[in-house]
C-alpha positions in Angstrom: 16.7 -20.7 9.0 14.8 -22.9 11.1 11.8 -25.0 9.8 8.3 -24.1 10.5 7.2 -25.6 13.9 3.8 -27.2 14.3 1.3 -25.6 16.7 0.8 -25.1 19.5 4.1 -23.4 20.3 6.6 -25.1 22.4 7.6 -22.1 24.4 5.7 -19.9 27.0 3.6 -17.4 25.2 1.7 -16.0 28.2 4.6 -14.2 30.0 4.0 -11.6 32.6 4.5 -8.8 30.1 2.0 -10.5 27.6 -0.6 -10.9 30.5 -0.2 -7.2 31.5 -0.9 -6.1 28.0 -3.6 -8.6 27.5 -5.5 -6.9 30.2 -5.5 -3.6 28.4 -6.2 -5.1 24.9 -9.4 -7.1 26.3 -10.6 -3.8 28.1 -10.5 -1.9 24.9 -11.8 -4.5 22.7 -14.9 -5.1 25.2 -15.6 -1.3 25.2 -15.7 -1.4 21.3 -18.0 -4.4 21.3 -20.3 -2.9 23.8 -20.6 0.4 22.0 -21.1 -1.2 18.6 -24.1 -3.1 20.1 -25.7 0.2 20.9 -25.8 1.5 17.4 -29.3 1.9 15.9 -28.0 1.1 12.4 -25.0 -1.3 12.4 -24.6 -1.2 8.6 -23.4 2.2 8.8 -20.6 1.3 11.0 -19.8 -1.9 9.2 -19.7 -0.2 5.8 -17.5 2.6 7.1 -14.9 0.5 8.8 -14.8 -2.1 6.2 -14.1 0.3 3.5 -11.2 1.8 5.4 -9.9 -1.6 6.2 -10.0 -2.8 2.4 -8.2 0.5 1.5 -5.5 0.1 4.2 -4.8 -3.6 3.8 -4.5 -3.2 0.2 -2.2 -0.3 0.7 0.2 -2.4 2.6 0.6 -4.5 -0.8 1.2 -1.1 -2.6 -2.3 -1.0 -4.1 -3.1 2.6 -3.7 -6.5 4.2 -4.4 -8.7 7.1 -3.0 -11.9 7.1 -1.2 -13.5 8.9 -4.0 -12.4 6.2 -6.6 -13.6 3.5 -4.2 -17.2 4.9 -3.8 -17.5 5.2 -7.7 -16.2 1.7 -8.0 -18.7 0.3 -5.4 -21.6 2.1 -7.1 -20.8 1.6 -10.8 -20.4 -1.8 -12.3 -18.3 -0.4 -15.2 -16.1 2.0 -13.4 -12.6 1.4 -14.6 -10.0 1.7 -11.8 -8.0 -1.5 -11.2 -6.7 -0.4 -7.7 -10.2 0.6 -6.7 -11.6 -2.8 -8.1 -9.1 -4.7 -6.2 -10.2 -2.9 -2.9 -13.7 -3.8 -3.6 -12.8 -7.4 -4.2 -11.2 -7.2 -0.7 -14.2 -5.9 1.0 -16.4 -8.7 -0.8 -13.9 -11.3 0.5 -14.2 -10.0 3.9 -18.0 -10.2 3.9 -18.1 -13.6 2.5 -15.5 -14.9 5.1 -17.7 -13.2 8.0 -20.9 -14.8 6.7 -19.3 -18.2 6.4 -17.7 -18.0 10.0 -21.1 -16.9 11.4 -23.0 -19.9 9.8 -20.4 -22.6 10.3 -18.9 -21.5 13.6 -15.6 -22.7 12.1 -12.8 -21.3 10.0 -11.2 -23.9 7.7 -8.5 -24.1 5.1 -11.1 -24.3 2.4 -12.9 -21.2 3.7 -9.6 -19.4 3.7 -8.8 -20.6 0.2 -12.2 -19.3 -1.0 -11.5 -15.9 0.6 -8.2 -15.7 -1.2 -9.9 -16.5 -4.6 -12.3 -13.7 -4.1 -9.3 -11.2 -3.3 -7.3 -12.4 -6.4 -10.2 -13.3 -8.7 -8.6 -16.5 -9.7 -8.7 -20.2 -8.7 -5.0 -20.8 -8.4 -5.5 -22.2 -4.8 -2.7 -23.7 -2.7 0.8 -23.2 -4.0 1.9 -26.3 -6.2 5.0 -25.0 -7.9 8.3 -24.3 -6.3 10.3 -21.1 -6.3 8.4 -18.7 -4.3 10.6 -16.3 -2.2 10.0 -13.2 -0.3 12.4 -10.4 -1.1 13.4 -7.1 0.4 11.8 -4.6 -2.0 14.7 -2.1 -1.6 17.7 -4.6 -2.1 16.3 -7.5 -3.8 17.8 -9.8 -1.2 15.9 -13.0 -0.3 14.7 -12.7 3.2 12.5 -15.9 3.4 11.8 -18.9 1.6 8.4 -20.4 2.5 7.6 -24.2 2.4 7.1 -25.5 -1.2 4.8 -28.2 -2.3 1.0 -28.6 -2.0 1.3 -31.7 0.2 3.6 -30.0 2.8 1.6 -26.7 2.7 -1.7 -28.6 3.2 -0.2 -30.4 6.1 0.8 -27.2 7.8 -2.7 -25.6 7.1 -4.4 -28.6 8.6 -2.3 -28.0 11.9 -3.2 -24.4 11.7 -6.8 -25.1 11.1 -6.8 -27.4 14.2 -5.2 -24.8 16.3 -7.7 -22.2 15.2 -10.8 -24.1 15.9 -9.8 -25.9 19.1 -9.0 -24.4 22.6 -7.4 -27.6 24.2 -4.4 -25.4 25.1 -6.5 -23.0 27.2 -4.4 -20.1 25.8 -6.1 -16.6 25.6 -7.7 -16.1 22.1 -5.9 -12.6 21.6 -2.6 -14.4 22.3 -3.5 -17.2 20.0 -4.6 -14.6 17.3 -1.0 -13.4 17.2 0.4 -16.9 16.9 -2.2 -17.6 14.1 -1.3 -14.5 12.1 2.4 -15.4 12.3 2.0 -19.0 11.3 -0.3 -18.1 8.4 2.2 -15.7 7.1 5.2 -18.0 7.2 3.3 -20.8 5.6 2.4 -18.3 2.9 0.1 -20.8 1.2 -0.8 -18.8 -1.9 0.9 -17.4 -4.8 -0.6 -13.9 -4.0 -2.9 -12.3 -1.6 -1.4 -14.0 1.5 -1.1 -10.6 3.4 -4.6 -9.5 2.7 -6.0 -12.9 3.5 -4.0 -13.1 6.7 -5.5 -9.8 7.9 -9.1 -11.1 7.1 -8.3 -14.1 9.1 -7.6 -11.9 12.2 -11.0 -10.4 12.4 -12.8 -13.7 11.6 -11.1 -15.2 14.5 -12.2 -12.4 16.8 -15.7 -13.1 15.5 -15.4 -16.8 15.9 -14.3 -16.4 19.5 -17.2 -14.1 20.2 -14.9 -11.1 21.2 -16.6 -9.2 18.4 -20.2 -9.8 17.0 -19.2 -8.1 13.7 -16.2 -7.5 11.7 -15.2 -4.0 13.0 -11.5 -4.3 14.2 -8.7 -4.3 11.8 -5.0 -3.9 12.3 -4.0 -2.8 8.8 -3.7 0.9 9.8 -1.5 0.0 12.7 0.6 -2.2 10.6 1.1 0.6 8.0 2.2 2.8 10.9 4.6 0.2 12.1 5.3 -1.6 9.0 9.2 -2.0 9.6 8.7 -3.4 13.0 5.9 -5.9 11.6 8.4 -7.4 9.2 11.3 -7.4 11.6 9.5 -9.0 14.3 8.1 -11.7 11.9 11.5 -12.4 10.9 12.8 -12.5 14.6 10.1 -15.2 15.5 11.1 -17.3 12.5 14.8 -17.1 13.2 15.1 -16.8 17.0 11.6 -18.0 18.2 11.1 -14.7 19.9 7.4 -14.9 20.2 6.9 -12.6 23.2 7.8 -9.3 21.3 5.6 -10.4 18.4 2.6 -11.2 20.7 3.2 -7.8 22.5 3.3 -6.1 19.1 -0.2 -7.5 18.0 -1.7 -7.0 21.5 -0.8 -3.4 21.5 -2.3 -3.2 17.9 -5.5 -4.5 19.2 -5.7 -2.0 21.9 -4.7 1.0 19.9 -7.0 0.0 17.0 -9.9 -0.7 19.4 -9.6 2.8 20.9 -9.5 4.5 17.5 -12.4 2.6 16.4 -14.4 3.7 19.4 -13.7 7.2 18.3 -15.0 6.5 14.9 -18.1 4.8 16.2 -19.0 8.0 18.3 -18.1 10.2 15.3 -20.5 8.1 13.1 -23.2 8.0 15.7 -22.9 11.9 16.2 -23.3 12.6 12.4 -26.2 10.2 11.8 -28.1 11.8 14.7 -27.2 15.5 13.7 -28.2 14.7 10.0 -31.5 13.1 11.1 -32.4 16.3 13.3 -31.3 18.7 10.5 -33.5 16.9 7.9 -36.4 16.7 10.3 -36.1 20.5 10.8 -35.5 21.5 7.3 -37.3 18.9 5.2 -40.0 17.5 7.5 -42.3 16.5 4.5 -39.8 13.8 3.3 -38.2 12.9 6.7 -38.4 9.3 8.0 -36.2 6.8 9.9 -36.0 4.7 6.9 -34.9 7.5 4.6 -32.0 8.2 7.1 -31.1 4.5 7.1 -30.9 4.6 3.4 -28.7 7.7 3.3 -26.3 6.0 5.6 -26.3 2.6 4.4 -23.5 3.3 2.0 -21.6 6.5 1.3 -23.6 7.2 -1.8 -27.2 6.6 -2.8 -29.0 6.4 -6.2 -32.8 7.2 -7.3 -33.3 3.3 -7.6 -32.2 2.7 -3.9 -34.6 5.3 -2.7 -37.5 4.1 -5.0 -37.1 0.5 -3.7 -36.2 1.3 0.0 -39.2 3.7 0.5 -41.6 2.0 -1.9 -42.1 5.2 -3.8 -42.3 6.1 -7.5 -39.0 7.0 -9.3 -40.1 10.6 -9.7 -40.7 10.9 -6.0 -37.3 9.3 -5.3 -35.9 11.9 -7.6 -37.5 14.8 -5.9 -36.3 13.6 -2.5 -32.7 13.4 -3.7 -32.9 16.7 -5.4 -34.2 18.5 -2.1 -31.7 16.9 -0.1 -28.9 18.1 -2.5 -30.3 21.5 -2.5 -30.4 21.6 1.2 -26.7 20.5 1.3 -27.0 16.9 2.6 -26.0 15.3 -0.7 -23.6 16.0 -3.5 -24.4 14.5 -7.0 -22.0 13.3 -9.6 -22.9 12.1 -13.0 -20.6 9.4 -14.3 -21.7 8.2 -17.7 -25.5 7.7 -17.6 -25.5 7.3 -13.9 -26.2 9.7 -11.2 -24.9 9.0 -7.8 -25.4 11.0 -4.7 -22.6 11.2 -2.0 -23.3 11.6 1.8 -20.7 14.3 2.3 -21.0 14.3 6.1 -20.4 10.6 6.3 -17.6 10.7 3.7 -15.7 13.4 5.6 -15.9 11.3 8.9 -14.7 8.1 7.1 -12.2 9.8 5.0 -10.7 11.5 8.1 -10.5 8.2 9.9 -8.7 6.7 6.9 -6.1 9.5 6.6 -5.0 9.5 10.2 -2.2 7.1 9.9 
Protein backbone atom coordinates (compact mmCIF):
# COMPACT_ATOMS: atom_id res chain seq x y z
CA UNK A 1 0.00 0.00 0.00
CA UNK A 2 1.07 3.58 -0.67
CA UNK A 3 2.18 5.88 2.12
CA UNK A 4 -0.05 8.75 3.25
CA UNK A 5 0.63 11.73 1.03
CA UNK A 6 0.79 15.21 2.49
CA UNK A 7 -1.83 17.83 1.63
CA UNK A 8 -2.70 19.53 -0.63
CA UNK A 9 -3.34 16.62 -3.05
CA UNK A 10 -1.01 16.36 -6.02
CA UNK A 11 -3.85 15.50 -8.43
CA UNK A 12 -6.70 17.54 -9.96
CA UNK A 13 -9.58 17.40 -7.49
CA UNK A 14 -11.93 19.90 -9.18
CA UNK A 15 -12.77 17.84 -12.26
CA UNK A 16 -15.73 18.61 -14.53
CA UNK A 17 -17.86 15.93 -12.82
CA UNK A 18 -16.95 17.32 -9.40
CA UNK A 19 -17.78 20.89 -10.43
CA UNK A 20 -21.21 19.84 -11.78
CA UNK A 21 -22.07 18.05 -8.53
CA UNK A 22 -20.58 20.90 -6.50
CA UNK A 23 -23.16 23.34 -7.87
CA UNK A 24 -26.02 21.08 -6.74
CA UNK A 25 -24.48 20.52 -3.30
CA UNK A 26 -23.98 24.25 -2.72
CA UNK A 27 -27.57 25.04 -3.77
CA UNK A 28 -29.01 22.54 -1.27
CA UNK A 29 -26.68 23.71 1.50
CA UNK A 30 -27.51 27.39 0.89
CA UNK A 31 -31.24 26.64 1.01
CA UNK A 32 -30.79 24.81 4.32
CA UNK A 33 -28.75 27.66 5.79
CA UNK A 34 -31.35 30.23 4.73
CA UNK A 35 -34.27 28.20 6.06
CA UNK A 36 -32.59 27.51 9.41
CA UNK A 37 -32.01 31.24 9.91
CA UNK A 38 -35.78 31.86 9.75
CA UNK A 39 -36.55 29.56 12.69
CA UNK A 40 -37.86 31.49 15.71
CA UNK A 41 -36.20 29.10 18.16
CA UNK A 42 -33.05 27.53 16.73
CA UNK A 43 -32.50 25.37 19.81
CA UNK A 44 -35.44 23.20 18.74
CA UNK A 45 -33.77 22.41 15.42
CA UNK A 46 -30.27 22.04 16.84
CA UNK A 47 -31.33 19.63 19.56
CA UNK A 48 -33.49 17.58 17.21
CA UNK A 49 -30.78 17.23 14.58
CA UNK A 50 -27.84 16.71 16.89
CA UNK A 51 -29.55 13.90 18.80
CA UNK A 52 -30.28 12.04 15.55
CA UNK A 53 -26.71 12.62 14.40
CA UNK A 54 -25.28 11.36 17.69
CA UNK A 55 -27.45 8.26 17.39
CA UNK A 56 -26.58 7.61 13.72
CA UNK A 57 -22.86 8.30 14.06
CA UNK A 58 -22.65 5.92 17.02
CA UNK A 59 -24.64 3.29 15.10
CA UNK A 60 -21.93 3.23 12.44
CA UNK A 61 -19.61 2.06 15.24
CA UNK A 62 -22.19 -0.59 16.30
CA UNK A 63 -23.31 1.43 19.35
CA UNK A 64 -27.06 0.90 19.10
CA UNK A 65 -29.65 2.66 21.23
CA UNK A 66 -33.21 3.98 20.94
CA UNK A 67 -34.57 7.51 21.03
CA UNK A 68 -36.44 6.65 24.21
CA UNK A 69 -33.24 5.53 25.97
CA UNK A 70 -31.45 8.63 24.75
CA UNK A 71 -34.00 11.03 26.15
CA UNK A 72 -33.89 9.26 29.51
CA UNK A 73 -30.08 9.38 29.53
CA UNK A 74 -30.20 13.10 28.70
CA UNK A 75 -32.71 13.90 31.43
CA UNK A 76 -31.49 11.64 34.24
CA UNK A 77 -27.95 11.73 35.61
CA UNK A 78 -28.20 8.20 37.00
CA UNK A 79 -29.85 6.51 34.00
CA UNK A 80 -28.02 3.23 33.31
CA UNK A 81 -27.64 2.55 29.58
CA UNK A 82 -24.00 2.40 28.41
CA UNK A 83 -24.95 2.80 24.73
CA UNK A 84 -27.21 5.79 25.43
CA UNK A 85 -24.51 7.41 27.55
CA UNK A 86 -21.97 7.01 24.72
CA UNK A 87 -24.37 8.77 22.36
CA UNK A 88 -24.93 11.56 24.89
CA UNK A 89 -21.13 11.94 25.20
CA UNK A 90 -20.95 12.28 21.41
CA UNK A 91 -23.52 15.07 21.46
CA UNK A 92 -21.60 16.80 24.26
CA UNK A 93 -18.38 16.55 22.21
CA UNK A 94 -20.12 17.99 19.17
CA UNK A 95 -21.37 21.03 21.09
CA UNK A 96 -17.98 21.55 22.68
CA UNK A 97 -16.31 21.52 19.27
CA UNK A 98 -18.88 23.91 17.82
CA UNK A 99 -18.41 26.45 20.62
CA UNK A 100 -14.61 26.25 20.30
CA UNK A 101 -14.65 26.73 16.52
CA UNK A 102 -17.04 29.69 16.79
CA UNK A 103 -14.89 31.41 19.40
CA UNK A 104 -11.44 30.62 17.93
CA UNK A 105 -12.27 30.63 14.20
CA UNK A 106 -9.82 27.73 13.91
CA UNK A 107 -9.91 23.94 14.06
CA UNK A 108 -6.67 22.61 15.54
CA UNK A 109 -5.16 19.25 16.46
CA UNK A 110 -5.55 20.11 20.15
CA UNK A 111 -9.26 20.86 19.68
CA UNK A 112 -9.76 17.63 17.74
CA UNK A 113 -8.03 15.71 20.55
CA UNK A 114 -10.28 17.38 23.14
CA UNK A 115 -13.36 16.37 21.13
CA UNK A 116 -12.16 12.75 21.01
CA UNK A 117 -11.52 12.78 24.78
CA UNK A 118 -15.13 13.80 25.43
CA UNK A 119 -16.44 11.07 23.10
CA UNK A 120 -14.33 8.34 24.68
CA UNK A 121 -14.26 9.65 28.27
CA UNK A 122 -10.51 9.09 28.52
CA UNK A 123 -7.30 11.02 27.96
CA UNK A 124 -5.34 8.45 25.94
CA UNK A 125 -4.70 11.10 23.26
CA UNK A 126 -2.68 10.52 20.10
CA UNK A 127 -1.64 6.88 19.54
CA UNK A 128 1.81 6.14 20.96
CA UNK A 129 1.93 2.34 20.82
CA UNK A 130 2.26 0.33 17.59
CA UNK A 131 -0.08 -2.51 16.63
CA UNK A 132 -3.23 -0.68 15.48
CA UNK A 133 -4.78 -2.27 12.40
CA UNK A 134 -8.19 -2.01 10.74
CA UNK A 135 -9.82 -5.34 9.94
CA UNK A 136 -12.71 -6.61 7.88
CA UNK A 137 -15.32 -7.39 10.55
CA UNK A 138 -16.63 -10.41 8.65
CA UNK A 139 -13.35 -12.10 7.69
CA UNK A 140 -10.83 -10.73 10.19
CA UNK A 141 -8.55 -9.76 7.28
CA UNK A 142 -6.30 -6.74 7.87
CA UNK A 143 -7.37 -4.15 5.32
CA UNK A 144 -5.34 -1.16 6.48
CA UNK A 145 -2.46 -0.38 8.80
CA UNK A 146 -2.41 3.30 9.79
CA UNK A 147 0.83 5.18 10.57
CA UNK A 148 2.42 4.35 13.91
CA UNK A 149 4.23 6.52 16.43
CA UNK A 150 3.21 9.78 18.07
CA UNK A 151 5.82 11.85 16.20
CA UNK A 152 4.70 10.63 12.76
CA UNK A 153 1.00 11.04 13.58
CA UNK A 154 1.50 14.57 14.98
CA UNK A 155 3.43 15.53 11.85
CA UNK A 156 0.56 14.32 9.63
CA UNK A 157 -2.01 16.04 11.86
CA UNK A 158 0.01 19.28 11.68
CA UNK A 159 -0.16 19.10 7.89
CA UNK A 160 -3.92 18.43 8.06
CA UNK A 161 -4.42 21.34 10.48
CA UNK A 162 -2.64 23.67 8.05
CA UNK A 163 -4.86 22.46 5.19
CA UNK A 164 -8.04 22.95 7.25
CA UNK A 165 -7.28 26.50 8.34
CA UNK A 166 -5.57 27.96 5.27
CA UNK A 167 -7.12 28.37 1.83
CA UNK A 168 -3.95 29.06 -0.12
CA UNK A 169 -4.94 26.50 -2.76
CA UNK A 170 -8.29 28.28 -3.52
CA UNK A 171 -10.09 24.92 -3.69
CA UNK A 172 -13.83 24.96 -2.97
CA UNK A 173 -14.45 24.21 0.73
CA UNK A 174 -16.88 21.36 0.02
CA UNK A 175 -14.22 19.63 -2.06
CA UNK A 176 -11.72 20.28 0.72
CA UNK A 177 -14.14 18.79 3.25
CA UNK A 178 -14.03 15.48 1.33
CA UNK A 179 -10.22 15.55 1.26
CA UNK A 180 -10.02 16.45 4.96
CA UNK A 181 -12.35 13.62 5.94
CA UNK A 182 -10.33 11.09 3.94
CA UNK A 183 -7.01 12.33 5.35
CA UNK A 184 -8.19 12.23 8.96
CA UNK A 185 -9.59 8.71 8.60
CA UNK A 186 -6.36 7.31 7.12
CA UNK A 187 -4.19 9.04 9.73
CA UNK A 188 -6.45 7.37 12.35
CA UNK A 189 -4.74 9.33 15.13
CA UNK A 190 -6.53 7.82 18.15
CA UNK A 191 -6.91 4.35 19.62
CA UNK A 192 -10.72 4.71 19.56
CA UNK A 193 -13.35 7.19 18.41
CA UNK A 194 -11.73 8.13 15.08
CA UNK A 195 -14.90 7.63 13.03
CA UNK A 196 -17.11 9.68 15.32
CA UNK A 197 -14.47 12.41 15.70
CA UNK A 198 -14.06 12.56 11.93
CA UNK A 199 -17.78 13.04 11.42
CA UNK A 200 -17.83 15.90 13.91
CA UNK A 201 -14.91 17.51 12.03
CA UNK A 202 -17.10 17.55 8.89
CA UNK A 203 -19.77 19.82 10.35
CA UNK A 204 -17.27 21.96 12.27
CA UNK A 205 -15.48 22.64 8.99
CA UNK A 206 -18.77 23.78 7.37
CA UNK A 207 -19.28 26.18 10.29
CA UNK A 208 -15.65 27.34 10.12
CA UNK A 209 -16.06 28.21 6.43
CA UNK A 210 -19.42 29.93 7.15
CA UNK A 211 -21.36 27.56 4.90
CA UNK A 212 -23.56 26.95 7.95
CA UNK A 213 -24.17 29.14 11.01
CA UNK A 214 -24.89 26.21 13.31
CA UNK A 215 -24.11 22.46 13.33
CA UNK A 216 -27.17 21.14 11.49
CA UNK A 217 -25.83 19.00 8.63
CA UNK A 218 -24.48 15.52 9.26
CA UNK A 219 -23.55 12.76 6.86
CA UNK A 220 -23.91 9.83 9.26
CA UNK A 221 -27.32 8.67 8.03
CA UNK A 222 -26.07 8.89 4.41
CA UNK A 223 -22.98 6.84 5.36
CA UNK A 224 -25.16 4.18 7.06
CA UNK A 225 -27.23 3.90 3.87
CA UNK A 226 -24.10 3.66 1.74
CA UNK A 227 -21.70 2.07 4.20
CA UNK A 228 -20.09 -0.44 1.83
CA UNK A 229 -19.38 2.26 -0.77
CA UNK A 230 -17.92 4.50 1.95
CA UNK A 231 -15.27 1.98 2.97
CA UNK A 232 -14.58 0.81 -0.59
CA UNK A 233 -14.01 4.37 -1.79
CA UNK A 234 -11.74 5.19 1.18
CA UNK A 235 -9.65 2.14 0.26
CA UNK A 236 -9.66 3.08 -3.43
CA UNK A 237 -8.21 6.51 -2.65
CA UNK A 238 -5.50 5.00 -0.47
CA UNK A 239 -4.47 2.32 -2.96
CA UNK A 240 -5.17 3.99 -6.33
CA UNK A 241 -5.41 7.75 -5.51
CA UNK A 242 -8.91 7.76 -7.01
CA UNK A 243 -10.03 10.98 -5.35
CA UNK A 244 -12.71 11.94 -7.88
CA UNK A 245 -15.13 9.12 -6.95
CA UNK A 246 -14.58 9.75 -3.24
CA UNK A 247 -15.22 13.50 -3.59
CA UNK A 248 -18.36 12.84 -5.65
CA UNK A 249 -19.61 10.44 -2.97
CA UNK A 250 -19.16 13.08 -0.25
CA UNK A 251 -20.69 15.88 -2.35
CA UNK A 252 -23.72 13.74 -3.19
CA UNK A 253 -24.03 13.03 0.54
CA UNK A 254 -24.04 16.76 1.31
CA UNK A 255 -26.76 17.39 -1.28
CA UNK A 256 -28.99 14.51 -0.13
CA UNK A 257 -28.53 15.24 3.56
CA UNK A 258 -29.21 18.97 3.13
CA UNK A 259 -32.44 18.19 1.27
CA UNK A 260 -33.56 15.75 3.99
CA UNK A 261 -32.69 18.25 6.72
CA UNK A 262 -34.77 20.91 4.93
CA UNK A 263 -37.78 18.55 5.18
CA UNK A 264 -37.07 18.05 8.90
CA UNK A 265 -36.77 21.82 9.50
CA UNK A 266 -40.17 22.37 7.88
CA UNK A 267 -41.72 19.53 9.90
CA UNK A 268 -40.37 20.94 13.17
CA UNK A 269 -41.53 24.48 12.29
CA UNK A 270 -44.98 23.08 11.52
CA UNK A 271 -45.30 21.11 14.77
CA UNK A 272 -44.12 24.09 16.88
CA UNK A 273 -46.68 26.42 15.26
CA UNK A 274 -49.48 23.85 15.48
CA UNK A 275 -48.75 23.12 19.16
CA UNK A 276 -48.62 26.84 20.00
CA UNK A 277 -51.99 27.41 18.31
CA UNK A 278 -53.56 24.37 20.03
CA UNK A 279 -52.35 25.39 23.51
CA UNK A 280 -53.52 28.95 22.92
CA UNK A 281 -56.99 27.59 22.02
CA UNK A 282 -57.35 24.88 24.69
CA UNK A 283 -55.30 26.29 27.60
CA UNK A 284 -55.27 30.08 27.07
CA UNK A 285 -54.62 30.84 30.74
CA UNK A 286 -51.22 29.13 30.76
CA UNK A 287 -50.16 29.94 27.17
CA UNK A 288 -47.05 32.03 26.58
CA UNK A 289 -44.30 32.08 23.98
CA UNK A 290 -41.82 31.31 26.77
CA UNK A 291 -43.77 28.15 27.67
CA UNK A 292 -43.69 26.95 24.05
CA UNK A 293 -39.94 27.57 23.92
CA UNK A 294 -39.45 25.50 27.07
CA UNK A 295 -41.60 22.64 25.77
CA UNK A 296 -39.54 22.46 22.58
CA UNK A 297 -36.07 23.19 23.96
CA UNK A 298 -35.51 19.47 24.49
CA UNK A 299 -37.73 16.46 23.89
CA UNK A 300 -38.69 16.31 27.54
CA UNK A 301 -39.21 18.76 30.36
CA UNK A 302 -39.40 18.69 34.15
CA UNK A 303 -41.15 20.71 36.86
CA UNK A 304 -37.82 22.36 37.69
CA UNK A 305 -37.32 23.56 34.09
CA UNK A 306 -40.78 25.19 33.99
CA UNK A 307 -40.33 26.68 37.48
CA UNK A 308 -37.01 28.29 36.54
CA UNK A 309 -37.85 29.16 32.92
CA UNK A 310 -41.15 30.89 33.70
CA UNK A 311 -40.15 32.16 37.18
CA UNK A 312 -43.17 30.52 38.83
CA UNK A 313 -43.57 28.41 41.98
CA UNK A 314 -42.98 24.67 41.89
CA UNK A 315 -46.70 24.13 42.54
CA UNK A 316 -47.66 26.33 39.55
CA UNK A 317 -45.16 24.56 37.32
CA UNK A 318 -46.61 21.21 38.37
CA UNK A 319 -50.14 22.41 37.57
CA UNK A 320 -49.04 23.62 34.11
CA UNK A 321 -47.47 20.26 33.27
CA UNK A 322 -50.48 18.32 34.56
CA UNK A 323 -52.84 20.41 32.42
CA UNK A 324 -50.61 19.92 29.36
CA UNK A 325 -50.57 16.17 29.98
CA UNK A 326 -54.34 15.97 30.44
CA UNK A 327 -54.79 17.85 27.14
CA UNK A 328 -52.51 15.35 25.36
CA UNK A 329 -49.52 17.62 24.69
CA UNK A 330 -47.15 15.76 27.02
CA UNK A 331 -46.72 12.21 28.33
CA UNK A 332 -45.18 11.70 31.75
CA UNK A 333 -42.88 8.91 32.88
CA UNK A 334 -41.67 8.28 36.39
CA UNK A 335 -38.13 6.95 36.55
CA UNK A 336 -36.98 6.41 40.10
CA UNK A 337 -37.98 9.52 42.03
CA UNK A 338 -37.89 11.72 38.93
CA UNK A 339 -40.85 12.57 36.71
CA UNK A 340 -40.16 13.67 33.16
CA UNK A 341 -42.64 14.91 30.56
CA UNK A 342 -42.06 13.94 26.96
CA UNK A 343 -43.12 16.20 24.08
CA UNK A 344 -44.79 13.47 22.01
CA UNK A 345 -45.31 15.57 18.89
CA UNK A 346 -41.67 16.57 18.66
CA UNK A 347 -40.57 13.06 19.63
CA UNK A 348 -42.52 11.57 16.70
CA UNK A 349 -41.12 14.03 14.15
CA UNK A 350 -37.53 13.44 15.28
CA UNK A 351 -37.97 9.70 15.61
CA UNK A 352 -39.43 9.48 12.10
CA UNK A 353 -36.47 11.42 10.68
CA UNK A 354 -34.07 9.12 12.54
CA UNK A 355 -35.74 5.95 11.33
CA UNK A 356 -35.75 6.87 7.64
CA UNK A 357 -32.50 5.27 6.53
